[in-house]
C-alpha positions as CSV (number, residue, x, y, z in Angstrom):
1,M,-5.3,28.0,111.7
2,K,-6.4,31.0,109.5
3,V,-3.0,32.7,110.2
4,T,-1.1,29.6,109.2
5,R,-3.0,29.3,106.0
6,L,-2.4,33.0,105.1
7,F,1.3,32.5,105.8
8,I,1.4,29.5,103.5
9,T,-0.4,31.5,100.9
10,L,2.1,34.4,101.1
11,I,5.1,32.1,101.1
12,V,4.0,30.2,98.0
13,F,3.3,33.5,96.2
14,I,6.7,34.9,97.2
15,V,8.4,31.8,95.9
16,A,6.5,32.1,92.6
17,A,7.4,35.8,92.3
18,G,11.0,35.0,93.1
19,T,11.1,32.4,90.3
20,L,9.6,35.1,88.0
21,M,12.2,37.7,88.9
22,G,15.0,35.2,88.4
23,S,13.9,34.2,84.9
24,G,15.8,36.9,83.1
25,G,12.9,39.2,82.2
26,G,11.1,39.4,78.9
27,T,7.4,39.1,78.3
28,A,6.3,35.5,78.8
29,I,3.7,34.8,76.2
30,G,3.1,31.0,75.9
31,G,5.5,28.4,77.3
32,F,5.5,26.7,80.6
33,R,5.1,29.9,82.6
34,S,1.7,30.5,80.9
35,I,0.1,27.7,83.1
36,L,1.6,29.0,86.4
37,P,-1.0,31.8,87.1
38,P,-4.0,29.5,87.0
39,L,-2.1,26.7,88.7
40,L,-1.0,29.1,91.5
41,A,-4.6,30.3,92.0
42,I,-5.9,26.7,92.2
43,L,-3.2,25.5,94.6
44,L,-3.6,28.5,96.8
45,A,-7.3,28.1,96.9
46,L,-7.1,24.5,97.9
47,I,-4.3,25.0,100.5
48,S,-5.5,28.2,102.1
49,R,-9.3,28.1,101.5
50,E,-9.1,31.8,100.8
51,V,-10.4,31.9,97.3
52,I,-10.3,35.7,96.8
53,L,-6.7,35.9,97.9
54,A,-5.8,32.9,95.8
55,L,-7.4,34.4,92.7
56,L,-5.7,37.8,93.3
57,G,-2.3,36.0,93.6
58,G,-2.8,34.2,90.3
59,I,-3.9,37.4,88.5
60,W,-0.9,39.3,90.0
61,L,1.5,36.7,88.9
62,G,0.1,36.6,85.4
63,A,0.0,40.4,85.2
64,S,3.7,40.5,86.3
65,Y,4.6,38.1,83.4
66,L,2.8,40.3,81.0
67,A,4.6,43.4,82.4
68,D,8.0,41.9,81.5
69,G,8.6,40.5,85.0
70,H,7.9,43.7,87.0
71,V,6.0,42.6,90.1
72,G,5.1,46.1,91.1
73,L,3.8,47.1,87.7
74,G,2.0,43.8,87.6
75,L,0.1,44.7,90.7
76,L,-0.9,48.1,89.2
77,R,-2.1,46.4,86.0
78,T,-4.0,43.9,88.0
79,L,-6.1,46.8,89.4
80,D,-6.4,49.2,86.5
81,H,-6.4,46.8,83.6
82,H,-7.3,43.1,84.2
83,L,-10.0,43.7,86.8
84,V,-11.5,46.6,84.9
85,N,-11.5,44.6,81.7
86,S,-13.3,41.7,83.3
87,L,-16.1,44.1,84.3
88,A,-16.1,46.0,81.0
89,D,-17.0,42.8,79.0
90,S,-20.7,43.2,78.2
91,D,-21.4,39.5,78.7
92,H,-19.8,39.6,82.1
93,A,-21.9,42.6,83.1
94,F,-25.1,40.8,82.0
95,I,-24.2,37.8,84.1
96,L,-23.4,39.9,87.1
97,L,-26.6,41.9,86.9
98,F,-28.6,38.8,86.3
99,S,-27.1,37.1,89.3
100,L,-27.6,40.2,91.6
101,T,-31.1,40.8,90.4
102,L,-32.0,37.1,90.9
103,G,-30.4,37.4,94.4
104,G,-32.8,40.3,95.1
105,M,-35.7,38.2,94.0
106,V,-34.7,35.4,96.3
107,G,-34.4,37.9,99.1
108,I,-38.0,39.0,98.5
109,I,-39.2,35.3,98.3
110,G,-37.5,34.6,101.7
111,A,-39.0,37.7,103.4
112,S,-42.5,37.0,102.1
113,G,-42.5,33.4,103.4
114,G,-42.2,31.9,99.9
115,A,-39.1,29.9,100.7
116,A,-40.6,28.5,103.9
117,G,-43.8,27.8,102.0
118,I,-42.0,25.8,99.3
119,V,-40.2,23.8,102.0
120,K,-43.5,23.1,103.7
121,K,-45.2,22.1,100.4
122,V,-42.5,20.0,98.8
123,G,-41.7,18.6,102.2
124,R,-44.9,16.6,102.1
125,W,-43.3,14.4,99.5
126,A,-39.6,15.0,100.0
127,K,-39.4,13.8,103.6
128,S,-36.0,12.2,103.6
129,P,-32.5,13.0,102.3
130,R,-33.1,10.5,99.5
131,S,-36.3,12.1,98.1
132,G,-34.8,15.5,98.7
133,Q,-31.8,14.8,96.6
134,I,-33.8,13.2,93.8
135,S,-36.2,16.1,93.8
136,C,-33.3,18.5,93.4
137,W,-31.8,16.4,90.6
138,A,-35.1,16.3,88.8
139,M,-35.5,20.1,89.1
140,G,-32.0,20.4,87.6
141,L,-33.1,18.3,84.6
142,L,-36.2,20.4,84.1
143,I,-34.3,23.7,83.8
144,F,-32.4,22.4,80.8
145,F,-32.3,25.6,78.7
146,D,-29.4,27.5,80.5
147,D,-26.8,26.5,83.0
148,Y,-26.7,29.9,84.8
149,A,-30.4,30.0,85.3
150,N,-30.2,26.4,86.4
151,T,-27.7,27.0,89.2
152,L,-29.3,30.1,90.6
153,V,-32.9,28.9,90.5
154,V,-32.3,25.3,91.7
155,G,-29.8,26.3,94.4
156,N,-31.8,29.1,95.9
157,T,-35.1,27.2,95.7
158,F,-34.0,24.0,97.3
159,R,-31.6,25.3,99.9
160,P,-34.2,25.8,102.7
161,L,-35.6,22.3,101.9
162,T,-32.2,20.5,101.9
163,D,-31.3,22.3,105.1
164,K,-34.4,21.0,106.8
165,L,-33.7,17.5,105.6
166,R,-30.1,17.6,106.8
167,I,-28.5,17.5,103.4
168,S,-25.2,19.3,103.5
169,R,-24.6,22.5,101.5
170,E,-21.7,20.7,99.9
171,K,-24.1,18.0,98.5
172,L,-26.6,20.7,97.4
173,S,-24.0,22.6,95.5
174,F,-22.7,19.4,93.9
175,I,-26.2,18.4,92.7
176,V,-26.8,22.0,91.4
177,D,-23.5,22.1,89.6
178,A,-23.8,18.6,88.2
179,T,-27.2,19.3,86.6
180,A,-26.3,22.7,85.1
181,A,-23.7,22.5,82.3
182,P,-24.0,18.7,81.9
183,V,-27.7,19.2,81.1
184,A,-27.5,22.4,79.1
185,S,-24.7,21.1,76.9
186,I,-26.6,18.1,75.7
187,A,-30.1,19.6,75.5
188,L,-31.6,19.8,72.1
189,I,-32.8,23.3,72.8
190,S,-30.6,25.5,75.0
191,T,-28.5,28.6,75.1
192,W,-25.5,26.4,74.4
193,I,-26.7,24.8,71.2
194,G,-26.1,27.6,68.8
195,F,-22.6,28.1,70.0
196,E,-21.8,24.4,69.8
197,V,-23.4,23.9,66.4
198,G,-21.6,27.0,65.0
199,L,-18.2,25.7,66.2
200,I,-18.9,22.3,64.6
201,A,-19.8,24.0,61.3
202,D,-16.7,26.3,61.4
203,G,-14.4,23.3,62.1
204,L,-15.8,20.8,59.6
205,V,-17.3,22.7,56.6
206,P,-13.9,24.0,55.4
207,S,-12.4,20.6,55.6
208,G,-15.2,19.0,53.5
209,A,-16.6,16.8,56.3
210,L,-19.9,18.8,56.0
211,S,-21.3,20.2,52.8
212,D,-22.8,23.3,54.5
213,S,-23.6,24.6,58.0
214,T,-27.1,23.2,58.0
215,E,-25.6,19.7,58.5
216,A,-23.9,20.7,61.7
217,Y,-27.0,20.3,63.8
218,G,-27.3,16.7,62.6
219,L,-23.7,16.0,63.6
220,F,-24.4,17.6,66.9
221,I,-27.2,15.1,67.5
222,Q,-24.8,12.3,66.6
223,T,-22.4,13.4,69.2
224,I,-24.9,13.1,72.1
225,P,-24.2,9.4,72.7
226,Y,-20.5,10.3,72.8
227,R,-21.0,12.9,75.6
228,F,-19.9,10.3,78.1
229,Y,-18.9,12.6,80.9
230,P,-22.2,14.6,81.3
231,L,-24.3,11.4,80.9
232,F,-22.3,9.4,83.4
233,M,-22.4,12.4,85.8
234,L,-26.2,12.7,85.6
235,L,-26.5,8.9,86.3
236,L,-24.0,9.2,89.2
237,V,-25.9,12.1,90.9
238,F,-29.2,10.1,90.7
239,M,-27.7,6.9,92.1
240,I,-26.0,8.8,95.0
241,G,-29.4,10.2,96.0
242,F,-31.2,6.9,95.4
243,W,-28.8,4.8,97.4
244,N,-27.9,7.5,99.9
245,R,-24.3,6.5,99.4
246,D,-21.2,8.8,99.3
247,F,-17.4,8.5,99.4
248,G,-14.5,10.8,100.0
249,P,-14.9,14.3,101.5
250,M,-18.6,14.3,100.6
251,L,-19.2,11.3,102.9
252,T,-17.7,13.2,105.8
253,A,-19.8,16.3,105.0
254,E,-23.0,14.3,104.8
255,R,-22.4,12.4,108.0
256,R,-21.6,15.6,109.8
257,C,-24.9,17.2,108.6
258,R,-27.0,14.1,109.4
259,T,-25.6,13.6,112.9
260,T,-25.3,17.3,114.0
261,G,-27.6,19.2,111.7
262,Q,-24.7,21.4,110.6
263,V,-25.2,22.1,106.9
264,L,-21.8,23.8,106.8
265,R,-18.5,22.7,108.5
266,E,-17.3,24.7,111.4
267,G,-15.4,27.7,110.1
268,A,-16.9,27.6,106.6
269,A,-17.3,30.8,104.7
270,P,-20.3,30.4,102.3
271,L,-20.3,32.7,99.3
272,G,-24.0,33.6,99.7
273,G,-25.3,35.2,102.9
274,T,-28.2,32.8,103.2
275,E,-29.4,34.0,106.6
276,E,-30.6,37.2,104.9
277,L,-32.1,35.4,102.0
278,D,-34.1,32.8,104.0
279,T,-35.4,35.1,106.8
280,T,-39.2,35.0,106.8
281,R,-40.7,38.3,108.0
282,V,-44.4,37.3,107.9
283,S,-46.5,34.3,109.0
284,V,-46.2,31.3,106.8
285,T,-49.6,30.1,105.5
286,E,-50.9,27.4,103.2
287,Q,-50.6,29.9,100.3
288,S,-47.1,31.0,101.1
289,W,-45.5,28.5,98.7
290,L,-47.2,30.5,95.8
291,W,-45.2,33.6,96.7
292,G,-42.1,31.5,96.1
293,I,-43.0,29.3,93.2
294,I,-44.7,31.8,90.9
295,P,-41.6,34.1,90.6
296,V,-39.5,31.1,89.8
297,L,-41.9,30.0,87.1
298,T,-42.0,33.5,85.8
299,V,-38.2,33.4,85.4
300,I,-38.4,30.0,83.5
301,I,-41.3,31.0,81.2
302,A,-39.8,34.5,80.6
303,T,-36.5,32.9,79.6
304,L,-38.0,30.4,77.2
305,A,-40.3,33.0,75.7
306,G,-37.6,35.6,75.6
307,L,-35.2,33.3,73.8
308,Y,-37.8,32.5,71.1
309,F,-39.0,36.1,70.5
310,E,-35.6,37.7,70.8
311,G,-34.2,35.0,68.4
312,K,-36.9,35.8,65.9
313,A,-36.3,39.5,66.1
314,S,-32.6,38.9,65.6
315,L,-33.1,36.7,62.5
316,G,-35.7,39.0,61.0
317,A,-37.2,37.6,57.8
318,E,-35.0,34.5,58.0
319,A,-37.0,33.4,61.1
320,E,-39.9,32.3,59.0
321,D,-38.1,29.3,57.6
322,A,-35.7,28.8,60.6
323,A,-35.8,25.7,62.8
324,I,-36.6,26.3,66.5
325,Y,-33.0,25.6,67.6
326,T,-31.7,28.2,65.1
327,I,-34.2,30.8,66.5
328,I,-33.2,30.2,70.1
329,S,-29.5,30.1,69.3
330,S,-29.7,33.4,67.6
331,A,-31.1,35.2,70.7
332,N,-29.0,37.3,73.0
333,S,-29.3,34.8,75.9
334,F,-27.6,37.1,78.4
335,A,-30.1,39.9,77.7
336,V,-33.0,37.5,77.9
337,L,-31.8,36.2,81.3
338,M,-31.5,39.8,82.5
339,W,-35.1,40.5,81.4
340,A,-36.3,37.2,83.1
341,A,-34.6,38.1,86.4
342,F,-36.2,41.5,86.4
343,M,-39.6,40.1,85.6
344,G,-39.2,37.5,88.4
345,S,-38.2,40.2,90.9
346,V,-41.2,42.4,90.0
347,T,-43.5,39.4,90.3
348,A,-42.0,38.5,93.7
349,G,-42.4,42.1,94.9
350,L,-46.0,42.3,93.8
351,L,-46.9,39.0,95.4
352,A,-45.0,40.0,98.6
353,T,-47.0,43.2,99.0
354,W,-50.4,42.0,97.7
355,G,-50.4,38.4,98.8
356,A,-48.1,38.2,101.9
357,K,-49.1,41.7,103.0
358,L,-45.4,42.8,103.3
359,S,-45.0,46.5,103.3
360,V,-43.4,48.2,100.2
361,A,-40.5,49.4,102.4
362,A,-39.9,45.9,103.7
363,T,-40.1,44.4,100.2
364,V,-37.5,46.9,98.9
365,R,-35.3,46.2,101.9
366,A,-35.5,42.5,101.3
367,F,-34.5,43.0,97.6
368,V,-31.5,45.0,98.6
369,D,-30.6,42.4,101.3
370,G,-30.7,39.7,98.6
371,I,-28.3,41.7,96.5
372,K,-26.0,42.3,99.4
373,A,-25.9,38.5,100.1
374,M,-24.3,38.1,96.6
375,T,-21.5,40.5,97.1
376,A,-18.8,38.0,97.9
377,A,-19.8,35.8,95.0
378,A,-19.8,38.8,92.7
379,I,-16.2,39.6,93.7
380,V,-15.1,36.0,93.1
381,L,-16.8,36.0,89.7
382,I,-15.0,39.2,88.7
383,L,-11.6,37.7,89.8
384,A,-12.3,34.5,87.9
385,W,-13.1,36.4,84.7
386,A,-9.9,38.4,85.2
387,I,-7.7,35.3,85.5
388,G,-9.5,33.9,82.5
389,G,-8.3,37.0,80.6
390,I,-4.8,36.5,81.9
391,C,-4.8,32.9,80.5
392,R,-5.9,34.2,77.1
393,D,-3.2,36.9,77.1
394,L,-0.6,34.3,78.1
395,K,-1.9,31.8,75.6
396,T,-2.2,29.1,78.2
397,A,-4.5,26.9,76.0
398,D,-2.1,27.2,73.0
399,Y,0.7,25.9,75.2
400,V,-1.4,22.9,76.3
401,V,-2.2,22.1,72.7
402,E,1.4,22.5,71.6
403,I,2.8,20.1,74.1
404,S,0.1,17.6,73.1
405,Q,1.1,17.5,69.4
406,G,2.7,14.4,68.1
407,I,0.8,12.0,70.4
408,L,-2.4,12.0,68.4
409,A,-2.4,8.5,66.8
410,P,-5.7,8.2,64.9
411,Q,-7.3,5.7,67.3
412,F,-6.4,7.8,70.3
413,I,-7.6,11.1,69.0
414,P,-10.9,11.0,70.9
415,A,-9.2,10.0,74.2
416,V,-6.4,12.6,73.9
417,T,-8.9,15.2,72.9
418,F,-11.0,14.6,76.0
419,V,-7.9,15.0,78.2
420,I,-6.6,18.1,76.5
421,S,-10.1,19.7,76.6
422,A,-10.5,18.9,80.3
423,V,-7.0,20.3,81.2
424,I,-7.6,23.6,79.3
425,A,-11.1,24.1,80.8
426,F,-9.8,23.3,84.3
427,A,-6.9,25.7,84.0
428,T,-8.8,28.5,82.4
429,G,-12.2,28.0,84.1
430,T,-14.2,28.3,80.9
431,S,-15.9,25.6,78.9
432,W,-16.9,28.0,76.0
433,G,-13.4,29.4,75.8
434,T,-12.0,25.8,75.6
435,L,-14.5,25.0,72.8
436,S,-13.5,28.1,70.9
437,I,-9.9,27.1,71.0
438,L,-10.0,23.4,70.4
439,M,-12.9,22.8,68.0
440,P,-11.2,24.5,65.0
441,I,-8.1,22.5,65.7
442,I,-9.5,19.0,66.6
443,A,-12.4,18.8,64.2
444,P,-10.4,18.9,60.9
445,I,-7.7,16.6,62.3
446,A,-10.3,14.1,63.5
447,Y,-11.8,14.1,60.0
448,I,-8.7,14.0,57.8
449,F,-6.2,12.0,59.9
450,P,-8.1,8.7,60.1
451,I,-8.9,8.8,56.4
452,E,-5.2,9.5,55.5
453,S,-4.2,6.6,57.8
454,G,-6.2,4.2,55.8
455,L,-8.8,3.4,58.4
456,S,-12.3,2.1,57.3
457,A,-15.0,4.7,56.6
458,G,-17.0,3.5,59.6
459,V,-14.1,3.8,62.0
460,S,-13.1,7.1,60.6
461,Q,-16.6,8.5,61.0
462,G,-16.7,7.2,64.5
463,I,-13.4,8.9,65.4
464,M,-14.6,12.2,64.0
465,V,-17.9,12.2,65.7
466,S,-16.5,11.0,69.0
467,S,-13.7,13.5,68.9
468,V,-16.2,16.3,68.5
469,G,-18.1,14.9,71.4
470,A,-14.8,14.7,73.4
471,V,-14.2,18.4,72.9
472,L,-17.7,19.2,74.1
473,A,-17.7,16.7,77.0
474,G,-14.1,17.4,78.1
475,S,-14.7,21.1,78.4
476,V,-17.7,20.4,80.7
477,F,-15.6,18.0,82.8
478,G,-12.7,20.5,83.2
479,D,-15.0,23.5,83.9
480,H,-17.1,21.4,86.3
481,S,-14.0,20.6,88.4
482,S,-12.3,24.0,88.3
483,P,-12.4,26.2,91.3
484,I,-12.1,29.3,89.0
485,S,-15.1,28.4,86.8
486,D,-18.0,30.8,86.9
487,T,-20.6,28.0,87.0
488,T,-18.8,26.4,89.9
489,I,-18.7,29.7,91.7
490,M,-22.4,30.4,91.0
491,S,-23.3,26.9,92.3
492,S,-21.5,27.6,95.6
493,M,-23.2,31.1,95.7
494,A,-26.8,29.8,95.0
495,S,-26.4,26.9,97.5
496,G,-24.8,29.0,100.2
497,A,-21.8,26.7,100.3
498,D,-18.2,27.3,101.1
499,H,-16.7,27.5,97.6
500,I,-13.5,25.4,98.3
501,D,-15.6,22.9,100.3
502,H,-17.8,22.6,97.2
503,V,-14.8,22.0,94.9
504,R,-13.1,19.5,97.3
505,T,-16.2,17.4,97.8
506,Q,-17.2,17.5,94.1
507,I,-13.8,16.6,92.5
508,P,-13.8,12.9,93.4
509,Y,-17.2,12.4,91.7
510,A,-16.0,14.4,88.7
511,L,-12.9,12.2,88.5
512,L,-15.0,9.0,88.7
513,A,-17.3,10.1,85.8
514,G,-14.3,11.5,83.9
515,A,-12.3,8.3,84.3
516,A,-15.2,6.2,83.2
517,A,-15.7,8.5,80.1
518,L,-12.0,8.1,79.2
519,V,-11.6,4.3,79.8
520,F,-14.9,3.0,78.7
521,G,-15.9,5.7,76.3
522,Y,-13.3,7.6,74.3
523,I,-10.6,4.9,74.1
524,P,-13.0,2.2,72.8
525,A,-14.6,4.8,70.4
526,G,-11.2,5.3,68.6
527,F,-11.3,1.6,67.7
528,G,-14.9,1.6,66.4
529,V,-16.8,0.4,69.5
530,S,-20.4,1.6,69.5
531,P,-21.1,4.4,71.9
532,W,-24.2,2.6,73.2
533,I,-22.0,-0.3,74.4
534,S,-19.7,2.2,76.0
535,L,-22.6,3.9,77.7
536,L,-23.9,0.6,79.1
537,V,-20.5,-0.6,80.3
538,G,-19.3,2.7,81.6
539,G,-22.6,3.4,83.3
540,F,-22.4,0.0,85.0
541,A,-18.8,0.7,86.1
542,V,-19.8,4.1,87.6
543,V,-22.8,2.5,89.5
544,L,-20.6,-0.5,90.6
545,T,-17.9,1.8,91.9
546,L,-20.4,3.8,93.9
547,R,-22.0,0.6,95.3
548,F,-18.7,-0.8,96.6
549,V,-16.6,2.3,97.3
550,G,-19.4,4.4,98.6
551,K,-20.8,4.0,102.1
552,K,-24.2,4.6,103.6
553,V,-24.5,8.0,105.1
554,E,-26.8,6.9,107.9
């Protein structure tokens, strides 16, 4: 079966390369071919389940386009330019180091009995798949300040517990992914907020919709009821756990795990080497849970404190009169996460040697083993960033926007915006990149077009606010569904799930929440319907669909 999939992968890539070589040459910047590299990577990943090979194929194809159609030169540029540049980006380096360091911390927690202790402690309350899923969902809501920290902390902390409760790795990675960006993007204080508020100000202050940038935060608050996708997704995750119902590939995965105890399907290739991370090397006692929970709390507290103090240092004298969200958004969040991961690792090491009586040599070995377990995920992250760079060079997003022009009737601006935002984020694997591209385009259009079309002030305001919300929510939807998204990859990594299995089982749920957001949210919003009515009706539709389409796992 593996050989067959590899042959399919190679054949599809050869066909794509043949199309390229027969195109007449010339550097292909923009146009239809700009969407082929990410499309090829996504299709190959879903067909072959070989995500590394799929990403390499997409990068190679894009690099060949950028090399005037020379496939050989494209392969060389894949190696010496695109992969190197994805690592040379300082933000990417921070994320990679943060992830590897946190992996080392988890390795120590596992070796010291901390992971087993948490399972034992939380297991006193979470004794069933229902309570286990709801506990994981609640933990995801609590770590609201950053999506990267959310995925790595929640996934690694709850994996031993969900394994014990016979909750599949596919379900764990879904819960982790669905409570990361959807929560961080709407939180009133998070590492996202400064970026979002800044883009809103840049898009609306020049057009006259806002008098100055200080009003952008108020508009951000107004968009929260219009973030239909993340709100519906959070509701859906809770109801799935509460009712213990699933549908689609997730139902198959959950029934397999409940009946056989296999948290992974046969032949699955998890991104994280969880056996090394969860191996306990000392006796588990009543205090063991402290060796696991204290490092996690250290990471959370260090992140919050770091964002505040680093933000104040960055603002200097301006920090005295600045709002808390301004201070936090001014911090270098990647540096803060790196500091927090290091402090958590040191704390875990001290507790392992002092409390669990693990030798220093064994503690260091556990830290290194934890880093080793993240190797495959680190490779996938680097490749995902590289194909994101390819998409920028080929102007993939610009092409999607270009072909969408002319269909933006005033009342349908929010709906079309949501779809475009989702498509760009899905194809490029980045929500922030999508926001950077779309917000400066959509925000002025959503403000000016309805007014020029003679719509009432109330409807025009609703279209503008809902369109801004549609950009923000659509980018989360597309990023959440994309197999080349860094947060999707990190969710698979932290949960010890097969990446493609995570994507396949998650997409039906993402499509349900996305369809509800479009039909019951953004289309009515363009005609002046209150977002609170849309939330009520759309939420009811999501719950009703789960009730009648979903089936009991047991």
